[in-house]
C-alpha positions in Angstrom: 12.0 88.7 -119.5 14.5 91.5 -119.7 18.1 91.4 -118.7 17.4 93.0 -115.3 14.9 90.2 -114.5 17.3 87.5 -115.4 20.0 89.1 -113.3 17.8 89.4 -110.3 16.7 85.8 -110.6 20.3 84.7 -110.9 21.2 86.8 -107.8 18.4 85.2 -105.8 19.6 81.7 -106.9 23.2 82.5 -105.8 22.0 83.8 -102.5 20.0 80.7 -101.9 22.9 78.4 -102.8 25.3 80.4 -100.4 22.7 80.1 -97.6 22.4 76.3 -98.3 26.2 75.9 -98.2 26.3 77.6 -94.9 23.7 75.2 -93.5 25.8 72.3 -94.9 28.9 73.6 -93.2 27.2 74.0 -89.9 25.7 70.5 -90.0 29.1 69.0 -90.9 30.7 70.8 -87.9 28.0 69.6 -85.5 28.0 66.1 -86.9 31.8 65.7 -86.7 31.8 66.7 -83.1 29.2 64.1 -82.3 31.2 61.4 -84.1 34.3 62.0 -82.0 33.4 59.3 -79.5 33.0 56.6 -82.0 35.5 54.5 -83.9 34.6 56.4 -87.0 36.0 59.6 -88.3 35.9 61.5 -91.6 39.3 61.8 -93.2 38.2 63.9 -96.2 35.3 65.1 -98.2 36.0 66.0 -101.9 33.6 67.6 -104.4 33.9 66.9 -108.1 32.1 69.4 -110.4 29.7 68.4 -113.2 32.4 69.5 -115.6 34.6 66.7 -114.3 31.9 64.1 -113.8 30.0 64.7 -117.0 26.8 65.0 -115.0 25.9 66.0 -111.4 28.1 67.1 -108.5 29.9 64.1 -106.9 31.0 63.9 -103.3 33.8 61.5 -102.3 33.9 60.8 -98.6 36.9 59.0 -97.1 36.5 57.7 -93.5 38.3 55.5 -91.0 35.9 53.1 -89.3 36.4 49.9 -87.4 40.2 49.9 -88.2 39.6 50.2 -92.0 39.9 53.0 -94.5 36.6 53.2 -96.5 35.2 55.4 -99.2 31.7 56.4 -100.1 30.1 58.4 -102.9 27.1 60.6 -103.3 25.8 62.7 -106.2 23.3 65.5 -106.6 22.3 68.3 -109.0 23.7 71.2 -107.0 26.8 71.6 -104.8 24.7 72.2 -101.7 22.4 69.3 -102.3 25.4 67.0 -102.8 27.0 68.1 -99.6 23.8 67.9 -97.6 22.9 64.5 -99.0 26.3 63.1 -98.3 26.2 64.3 -94.7 22.7 62.9 -94.2 23.8 59.5 -95.5 26.8 59.5 -93.1 24.6 60.6 -90.2 21.8 58.1 -90.8 24.2 55.3 -91.6 22.9 54.7 -95.2 26.1 55.6 -97.0 27.4 52.6 -98.9 31.1 52.1 -98.0 33.8 50.1 -99.7 37.4 49.5 -99.1 39.5 52.6 -100.0 42.1 51.1 -102.3 43.8 54.5 -102.7 44.4 54.8 -98.9 47.1 52.2 -98.9 
């Protein structure tokens, strides 16, 4: 494949990732509005790059729930997949939470 073909394939991949990130942001906004009535709120969501983790993208989610500060983690191959997966796990209550020792 020539240089132009590689560039076009890369451009399509970037466009797809940007589209997916927009969908993740929209879902986060909608989800956080729906969570406002509960004793549960997201304090922060942090992404760590594969360069930092030595593997996949890592998402660190800090929440306040039931009077406690908790932290959960999710990883995936791409930035958008990591964000989408973390949001899905928060929304469907499958995120594994532990005490956030750094919140104190």
